[in-house]
C-alpha positions as CSV (number, residue, x, y, z in Angstrom):
1,X,141.9,-13.9,-9.7
2,X,142.5,-17.1,-8.3
3,X,139.4,-18.7,-6.3
4,X,141.6,-19.1,-3.3
5,X,142.3,-15.2,-3.3
6,X,139.1,-14.7,-3.4
7,X,137.4,-13.6,0.0
8,X,133.7,-15.2,1.9
9,X,133.3,-12.2,4.0
10,X,131.2,-9.3,3.5
11,X,128.0,-9.0,2.1
12,X,126.5,-10.7,-1.1
13,X,124.0,-8.7,-3.6
14,X,122.7,-11.6,-5.4
15,X,121.2,-10.0,-9.0
16,X,119.1,-12.2,-10.9
17,X,117.3,-11.4,-14.3
18,X,114.3,-13.2,-15.9
19,X,113.4,-13.3,-19.3
20,X,109.6,-14.5,-19.2
21,X,108.1,-16.7,-22.0
22,X,106.6,-14.1,-24.5
23,X,103.0,-16.3,-24.9
24,X,102.4,-14.6,-21.4
25,X,99.6,-11.8,-21.2
26,X,100.3,-8.2,-19.7
27,X,98.2,-10.1,-16.3
28,X,100.1,-12.7,-16.1
29,X,103.5,-10.8,-16.2
30,X,102.7,-8.4,-13.6
31,X,100.9,-11.5,-11.4
32,X,104.6,-12.5,-11.6
33,X,105.9,-10.5,-9.1
34,X,103.9,-12.6,-6.8
35,X,107.1,-14.7,-6.9
36,X,109.1,-11.5,-5.7
37,X,106.9,-11.3,-2.5
38,X,106.8,-14.6,-1.9
39,X,110.7,-14.2,-0.8
40,X,110.4,-11.2,1.1
41,X,109.4,-13.3,4.5
42,X,112.4,-15.4,4.2
43,X,114.5,-14.2,7.2
44,X,118.4,-14.2,5.3
45,X,117.1,-11.7,3.7
46,X,118.9,-8.3,4.6
47,X,117.2,-6.3,1.2
48,X,114.9,-7.1,-1.9
49,X,113.6,-5.3,-4.7
50,X,112.3,-5.9,-7.7
51,X,111.4,-4.4,-11.2
52,X,110.6,-4.8,-14.6
53,X,113.7,-4.1,-17.2
54,X,113.6,0.3,-17.4
55,X,113.0,1.5,-21.3
56,X,116.1,3.6,-21.3
57,X,118.0,4.1,-24.5
58,X,119.5,2.1,-26.3
59,X,123.4,1.8,-26.1
60,X,125.9,-0.7,-26.8
61,X,126.6,-1.8,-23.4
62,X,122.9,-2.6,-22.2
63,X,120.8,-5.1,-22.4
64,X,117.5,-4.5,-21.8
65,X,116.3,-7.8,-22.8
66,X,114.6,-9.4,-19.9
67,X,111.4,-8.6,-18.5
68,X,112.1,-8.8,-14.7
69,X,115.2,-8.6,-12.4
70,X,115.5,-9.3,-8.9
71,X,118.5,-8.1,-6.3
72,X,118.8,-9.3,-2.8
73,X,121.9,-8.6,-0.5
74,X,122.2,-11.0,2.4
75,X,124.7,-10.3,5.1
76,X,127.2,-13.6,4.8
77,X,127.8,-15.6,1.8
78,X,126.2,-18.4,4.5
79,X,123.0,-16.8,4.6
80,X,123.3,-17.1,0.5
81,X,123.8,-20.5,0.8
82,X,121.2,-21.3,3.0
83,X,118.5,-19.5,0.8
84,X,119.2,-21.3,-1.7
85,X,117.9,-24.5,-0.1
86,X,115.3,-22.7,1.9
87,X,111.6,-23.9,1.5
88,X,110.3,-20.8,1.0
89,X,112.4,-19.8,-2.0
90,X,112.6,-23.3,-3.6
91,X,109.1,-23.6,-3.6
92,X,108.2,-20.4,-5.0
93,X,110.7,-21.6,-7.5
94,X,108.8,-24.8,-8.6
95,X,105.8,-22.8,-8.6
96,X,107.1,-19.9,-11.1
97,X,109.6,-21.8,-12.8
98,X,106.7,-22.5,-15.9
99,X,106.5,-18.7,-16.8
100,X,110.2,-18.1,-17.8
101,X,112.4,-19.1,-20.4
102,X,116.3,-18.1,-19.2
103,X,117.4,-16.9,-15.7
104,X,120.7,-15.2,-14.9
105,X,122.3,-14.9,-11.7
106,X,125.9,-12.3,-11.0
107,X,126.1,-12.7,-7.3
108,X,129.0,-10.3,-5.7
109,X,130.7,-10.1,-2.9
110,X,130.1,-6.0,-1.6
111,X,133.3,-4.3,-0.9
């Protein structure tokens, strides 16, 4: 699908996977949840959930190599875009980014 045909109307699912540095202690990994908790007060967010990678059976299509994932729902693309520039979001990224070595983001228009 070309970019011109992609709609910007509808809710956005912002799905983020975090790979935390292997040298972090179990306590530091658990404390990383404060990153997600610090995002909750942002009023642009419709819903927010996060958790550690599940210990599900290994299959060719399963990737449980990440440490945490985050799912945020926004009502609009505009809310998503404003969130990216929100001071609370930027402050949280600055404070906690030294804990991860890789981040992958998938943004989906929910149909």
